[in-house]
C-alpha positions as CSV (number, residue, x, y, z in Angstrom):
1,M,-27.9,-73.2,-22.9
2,V,-27.9,-69.6,-23.6
3,I,-25.3,-67.2,-22.4
4,K,-26.9,-64.1,-20.8
5,V,-24.9,-60.9,-20.8
6,F,-26.3,-58.2,-18.6
7,L,-25.3,-54.8,-19.9
8,A,-26.3,-51.1,-19.8
9,T,-27.1,-49.7,-23.2
10,S,-27.2,-46.2,-22.0
11,S,-24.1,-46.2,-19.7
12,G,-22.2,-42.9,-19.4
13,S,-19.0,-44.8,-18.7
14,T,-16.7,-45.4,-21.6
15,A,-14.9,-48.1,-19.6
16,I,-18.1,-50.0,-19.1
17,K,-19.0,-49.6,-22.8
18,K,-15.7,-51.0,-23.9
19,K,-15.9,-54.0,-21.5
20,Q,-19.5,-54.7,-22.8
21,Q,-18.3,-54.5,-26.4
22,D,-15.4,-56.8,-25.7
23,V,-17.6,-59.5,-24.2
24,V,-20.3,-59.3,-26.9
25,G,-17.8,-59.0,-29.7
26,F,-16.0,-62.2,-28.5
27,L,-19.3,-64.1,-28.2
28,E,-20.4,-63.0,-31.7
29,A,-17.0,-63.7,-33.3
30,N,-17.0,-67.2,-31.9
31,G,-20.7,-67.9,-32.8
32,I,-21.7,-68.4,-29.2
33,D,-25.4,-68.3,-28.7
34,H,-26.1,-65.4,-26.3
35,E,-28.7,-63.0,-25.2
36,Q,-28.1,-59.3,-24.3
37,L,-30.2,-58.1,-21.4
38,D,-30.3,-54.4,-20.8
39,I,-30.4,-53.3,-17.1
40,A,-30.7,-49.6,-17.9
41,C,-34.1,-49.8,-19.5
42,N,-35.5,-52.9,-17.8
43,E,-36.0,-52.9,-14.1
44,D,-36.7,-56.7,-14.0
45,N,-33.3,-57.5,-15.7
46,R,-31.5,-55.2,-13.2
47,M,-33.1,-56.8,-10.2
48,W,-32.5,-60.3,-11.5
49,M,-28.8,-59.6,-12.1
50,R,-28.3,-58.0,-8.7
51,E,-30.0,-60.8,-6.9
52,N,-28.1,-63.6,-8.8
53,V,-24.6,-62.3,-8.6
54,P,-23.0,-64.2,-5.7
55,G,-22.3,-62.1,-2.5
56,E,-18.6,-62.7,-2.7
57,K,-18.5,-61.3,-6.2
58,K,-20.4,-58.1,-5.4
59,P,-18.4,-54.9,-5.0
60,T,-18.3,-53.3,-1.5
61,N,-21.2,-51.0,-2.4
62,G,-23.3,-54.2,-3.2
63,I,-24.2,-53.2,-6.7
64,P,-22.5,-55.2,-9.4
65,L,-21.7,-53.2,-12.6
66,P,-22.2,-54.6,-16.1
67,P,-21.2,-56.6,-17.9
68,Q,-22.2,-59.6,-15.8
69,I,-22.2,-63.0,-17.5
70,F,-24.5,-66.0,-16.8
71,N,-25.0,-69.4,-18.4
72,D,-28.8,-69.7,-18.0
73,Q,-29.2,-69.4,-14.2
74,S,-25.5,-70.1,-13.4
75,Y,-23.2,-67.2,-12.7
76,C,-20.1,-67.2,-14.8
77,G,-18.4,-63.9,-13.8
78,D,-17.8,-60.3,-14.5
79,Y,-15.6,-58.7,-17.1
80,E,-12.4,-59.2,-15.1
81,T,-12.9,-63.0,-14.8
82,F,-14.0,-63.1,-18.5
83,F,-10.8,-61.3,-19.4
84,D,-8.6,-63.6,-17.3
85,A,-10.3,-66.6,-18.9
86,K,-9.7,-65.1,-22.4
87,E,-6.0,-64.5,-21.7
88,Q,-5.7,-68.2,-20.6
89,N,-7.6,-69.6,-23.5
90,Q,-10.3,-70.9,-21.1
91,V,-13.3,-68.9,-22.1
92,F,-15.4,-71.9,-23.0
93,A,-14.7,-73.5,-19.6
94,F,-15.5,-70.1,-18.0
95,L,-18.8,-70.0,-19.8
96,G,-19.6,-73.7,-18.9
97,L,-19.5,-74.7,-22.6
98,A,-17.7,-77.4,-24.5
99,P,-14.8,-75.9,-26.5
100,P,-15.3,-76.1,-30.3
101,P,-13.4,-78.8,-32.2
102,G,-9.9,-77.7,-33.3
103,S,-9.7,-74.8,-30.8
104,K,-6.7,-74.2,-28.6
105,E,-8.9,-74.7,-25.5
106,E,-10.0,-78.2,-26.8
107,D,-6.4,-79.1,-27.6
108,E,-5.3,-78.2,-24.1
109,L,-8.2,-80.1,-22.6
110,L,-7.4,-83.2,-24.7
111,A,-3.7,-83.0,-23.7
112,I,-4.7,-82.9,-20.0
113,E,-7.0,-85.8,-20.5
114,D,-4.3,-87.8,-22.3
115,E,-1.8,-87.1,-19.4
116,D,-4.4,-88.4,-16.9
117,E,-5.1,-91.5,-18.9
118,Q,-1.4,-92.4,-19.5
119,P,-0.3,-95.4,-17.4
120,A,2.9,-94.8,-15.3
121,T,6.0,-96.0,-17.1
122,E,8.6,-98.0,-15.3
123,G,10.1,-96.0,-12.4
124,E,7.2,-93.5,-12.6
125,T,5.0,-94.3,-9.7
126,D,4.4,-90.9,-8.1
127,L,3.8,-87.9,-10.4
128,H,4.2,-85.5,-7.5
129,V,8.0,-85.3,-6.8
130,S,9.2,-83.0,-4.1
131,E,11.9,-80.5,-4.9
132,D,14.4,-82.4,-2.7
133,E,13.6,-85.7,-4.6
134,E,14.0,-83.9,-7.9
135,E,17.3,-82.4,-6.9
136,E,18.5,-85.8,-5.7
137,E,17.5,-87.3,-9.0
138,L,19.5,-84.6,-10.8
139,N,22.5,-85.3,-8.7
140,I,22.3,-89.0,-9.4
141,E,22.0,-88.4,-13.1
142,D,25.1,-86.0,-13.0
143,D,27.1,-88.7,-11.2
144,E,26.1,-91.3,-13.7
145,E,27.2,-89.1,-16.6
146,A,30.8,-88.6,-15.3
147,P,32.9,-91.7,-16.0
148,E,34.5,-93.0,-12.8
149,D,37.8,-94.2,-14.2
150,E,38.6,-90.9,-16.0
151,E,42.1,-89.6,-15.1
152,E,42.6,-86.0,-14.4
153,P,45.0,-84.1,-16.7
154,I,48.6,-84.0,-15.6
155,T,50.1,-80.7,-14.7
156,E,53.7,-79.7,-15.5
157,D,54.8,-80.2,-11.9
158,E,53.3,-83.7,-11.9
159,D,54.9,-84.4,-15.3
160,E,58.4,-83.7,-13.9
161,T,57.9,-85.9,-10.9
162,E,56.8,-88.8,-13.1
163,E,59.9,-88.5,-15.3
164,D,62.2,-88.5,-12.2
165,S,60.8,-91.8,-10.9
């Protein structure tokens, strides 16, 4: 699978240039096999990109701006979705790729899989506890922590009445 990044090599927008550099730089730094397809000099690339960006992802004017990212024929997203995935350490999932061994993303994926595979321990039958049930559990735990036979401290007034009796 090759990641395709559609970009404009002769863009006049510095914002677009920075976004393109960010995507390509990340792919290169992580050794992700990718192909850069220029939409400024190649009409076929431009038309293919425009036709294959899903309708709900297109801006109101209908013309998606670069960079647009695909995994072969599958649309991954634009720069904003790439950036969000990068912030959440989910870029490989965003790209439809397996995370590399030892990466944060792989560690998080393994942790989620381990949680799913763990059998419920005694008393843990439902993993989805409502807020009311959780609060009730906390109240029960608080009640259990306080010893029932503990006497309250005697005040001076009470001390005098005990001596008189």
